[in-house]
C-alpha positions in Angstrom: 216.1 -14.1 71.2 216.9 -15.9 67.9 215.4 -16.6 64.5 214.9 -19.9 62.7 214.4 -20.1 59.0 211.7 -22.8 58.5 209.7 -23.9 55.5 207.7 -20.8 54.7 208.2 -18.9 57.9 210.8 -17.1 59.9 210.2 -18.0 63.5 211.3 -16.0 66.5 212.1 -18.1 69.6 213.9 -18.1 72.9 215.7 -21.1 74.3 216.9 -20.6 77.8 218.3 -22.8 80.6 221.0 -25.4 81.0 221.5 -27.9 78.2 221.1 -30.9 80.5 217.6 -29.9 81.7 214.4 -31.4 80.3 212.9 -29.2 77.6 209.5 -27.6 78.1 207.8 -25.8 75.2 205.5 -22.9 76.0 202.9 -22.0 73.3 201.0 -18.8 73.6 197.4 -17.7 73.0 195.8 -16.1 69.9 197.0 -12.5 69.5 199.8 -12.5 72.1 203.4 -13.5 71.8 206.1 -15.4 73.7 206.5 -12.6 76.3 203.1 -13.6 77.9 205.0 -16.5 79.5 207.3 -14.3 81.7 205.6 -15.5 84.9 206.3 -19.1 83.9 209.9 -18.3 82.8 210.6 -16.8 86.2 209.2 -19.8 88.1 210.3 -22.7 85.9 213.7 -21.8 84.5 215.6 -23.5 87.4 214.0 -26.9 86.5 213.6 -26.8 82.8 215.2 -25.7 79.6 212.4 -23.5 78.3 211.6 -23.0 74.6 209.2 -20.1 73.9 208.3 -19.1 70.4 206.1 -16.7 68.5 203.5 -18.6 66.5 203.6 -17.6 62.8 201.7 -14.4 62.2 202.5 -13.2 65.8 205.2 -11.3 67.6 208.4 -11.2 65.7 207.8 -14.3 63.6 207.0 -13.7 59.9 203.5 -13.6 58.4 203.1 -16.1 55.6 199.9 -15.9 53.4 196.9 -17.3 55.1 194.6 -18.9 56.0 196.6 -21.3 58.2 195.7 -24.7 59.5 196.6 -26.2 62.9 198.7 -28.7 61.0 200.8 -25.7 59.6 201.3 -24.5 63.2 202.2 -27.9 64.5 204.7 -28.6 61.7 206.3 -25.2 62.4 207.1 -26.4 65.9 208.3 -29.8 64.7 210.7 -28.1 62.2 212.0 -25.9 65.0 212.6 -28.8 67.2 214.4 -30.6 64.4 216.6 -27.5 63.7 217.5 -27.3 67.4 218.1 -31.1 67.5 215.6 -31.6 70.3 214.1 -35.1 70.0 211.4 -35.0 72.7 209.8 -32.3 74.8 207.1 -31.6 77.3 204.6 -29.1 75.9 202.4 -26.5 77.5 199.9 -24.6 75.4 197.2 -22.2 76.4 194.1 -21.5 74.3 195.4 -21.5 70.7 198.6 -23.1 72.0 196.4 -25.9 73.5 194.9 -26.5 70.1 198.5 -26.9 68.7 199.2 -29.2 71.6 196.2 -31.4 70.7 197.5 -31.7 67.2 200.9 -32.7 68.4 199.4 -35.3 70.7 197.4 -36.9 67.9 200.0 -36.5 65.1 203.4 -36.5 66.7 203.1 -38.6 69.8 206.8 -39.6 69.7 207.9 -36.0 70.2 206.0 -35.6 73.5 206.9 -36.6 77.0 204.2 -34.8 78.8 201.4 -32.5 77.6 199.6 -29.6 79.3 196.4 -28.3 77.7 195.3 -25.0 79.3 192.1 -23.1 78.7 191.4 -24.8 75.5 188.9 -27.1 73.9 188.6 -29.9 71.3 186.5 -27.5 69.3 186.6 -23.7 70.1 183.7 -21.6 69.1 181.6 -21.7 65.9 182.5 -21.1 62.3 180.0 -18.2 62.2 181.7 -16.6 65.2 185.2 -17.0 63.8 184.2 -15.8 60.4 182.6 -12.7 61.9 185.8 -11.9 63.8 188.0 -12.5 60.7 185.8 -10.1 58.7 186.1 -7.4 61.5 189.8 -7.8 61.6 190.2 -7.5 57.9 188.0 -4.5 57.7 189.0 -2.6 60.9 192.1 -4.2 62.3 192.5 -5.9 65.6 191.6 -2.9 67.8 187.8 -3.4 67.8 188.3 -6.9 69.3 190.5 -6.0 72.2 188.1 -4.7 74.8 185.8 -7.8 74.5 188.8 -10.1 74.5 190.2 -8.7 77.7 186.8 -8.9 79.3 186.7 -12.6 78.4 190.3 -13.3 79.3 190.3 -11.8 82.9 187.8 -11.5 85.7 186.5 -8.1 86.6 188.4 -8.3 89.9 191.7 -8.9 88.2 191.1 -6.2 85.6 190.5 -3.8 88.5 193.4 -4.8 90.7 196.0 -5.4 88.0 195.4 -2.8 85.3 199.0 -2.7 84.2 199.1 -6.4 83.5 195.9 -6.3 81.6 197.1 -3.3 79.6 200.3 -5.2 78.7 198.2 -8.0 77.3 196.1 -5.5 75.4 199.2 -4.0 73.9 200.3 -7.4 72.7 196.9 -7.8 71.0 197.1 -4.4 69.4 200.6 -5.1 68.1 199.5 -8.3 66.3 199.3 -7.9 62.5 195.7 -8.2 61.3 196.7 -10.6 58.5 198.5 -12.9 60.9 195.7 -12.7 63.4 193.0 -13.5 60.8 195.0 -16.4 59.4 195.4 -17.9 62.9 191.7 -17.4 63.6 191.0 -19.6 60.6 193.3 -22.3 62.0 191.3 -22.3 65.2 188.0 -22.2 63.4 188.8 -25.3 61.4 190.4 -27.4 64.2 188.2 -30.1 65.6 189.6 -32.9 67.7 186.3 -34.1 69.2 186.5 -37.4 67.3 190.3 -37.9 67.5 191.3 -36.6 71.0 191.2 -40.2 72.3 194.3 -41.0 70.3 196.4 -38.9 72.7 198.5 -41.2 74.9 201.0 -38.7 76.3 200.7 -38.1 80.1 198.3 -35.1 80.0 197.3 -32.3 82.4 194.2 -30.3 81.5 193.8 -26.9 83.2 190.5 -25.0 83.0 189.2 -21.7 84.5 186.0 -21.9 86.5 185.0 -18.4 85.0 186.2 -19.0 81.5 183.4 -18.4 79.1 185.3 -19.1 75.9 186.8 -22.5 76.7 184.6 -23.5 79.6 185.2 -26.0 82.5 182.9 -28.4 80.5 185.3 -28.2 77.6 188.2 -28.9 79.9 186.4 -31.9 81.5 185.6 -33.3 78.1 189.3 -33.3 77.2 190.2 -34.9 80.5 187.5 -37.6 80.1 188.6 -38.4 76.5 192.3 -38.5 77.1 193.1 -41.7 79.1 194.8 -41.2 82.4 194.8 -37.4 82.2 194.7 -35.1 85.2 192.3 -32.1 85.6 192.9 -28.9 87.5 190.3 -26.1 87.7 191.5 -22.6 88.8 189.1 -19.8 90.0 189.9 -17.5 87.0 188.8 -16.7 83.5 190.7 -17.5 80.3 194.3 -16.5 80.6 195.0 -18.6 83.7 198.7 -18.5 83.3 198.6 -14.8 83.9 195.7 -14.3 86.3 196.6 -17.2 88.5 200.3 -17.5 87.7 201.4 -18.9 91.1 198.7 -21.6 91.1 199.3 -22.4 87.4 203.0 -22.8 87.9 202.4 -25.0 91.0 200.2 -27.2 88.9 202.8 -27.5 86.2 205.6 -28.3 88.6 203.6 -30.9 90.4 202.5 -32.6 87.1 206.0 -32.5 85.7 207.5 -34.0 88.8 209.4 -31.0 90.3 
């Protein structure tokens, strides 16, 4: 674990693996932190140098005044890469991380080798829905949102069979500062790549969950259709596919990344 002093934010990150390996960045979902990637770290560390980080307002990264934009979040990562003297990476982002990945694909194509967009969409939700969530979090904290979030993120079968895993994700949500959470909600609310996603030219894999109600298979197929030459994989899970179907998720990444 290390910290990087960037422009306006202190970012917590972990860079693991041999220096000669290709770098794969893992970018987490709203309300979690870099520890959600442990199943991927265990499976991918032999083949990649893995860069995991806490998005500003999450985990052990600092909370700058909000609201944030997806450009803020994208520039944070670019600054981190510059600080670490990493010229080009492959990038895997899930949900909010996938929104950041889309921004990178459109605005920083020279920094990307391959791009994985998991359980995300060119436009997630509605302004009304995000504004309601922001208001709730400001008034009552993150706790009132957790139960509904976990129901959307995991199928009923997984919640019943893996209660400890679900509880760990719930604890991440609970630990997220309301100010940081709300500021990132605003970034997702305002991000809309429906008219620009065609500009992505990086080799791209889109992963969707067949039972994901937040970023649906239709959302995933739209991304795959708009990004020339992209590949599409659909897993029989809900929103947090990297956790609920970790083995299948990891296999899809390794196949796509050529390992």
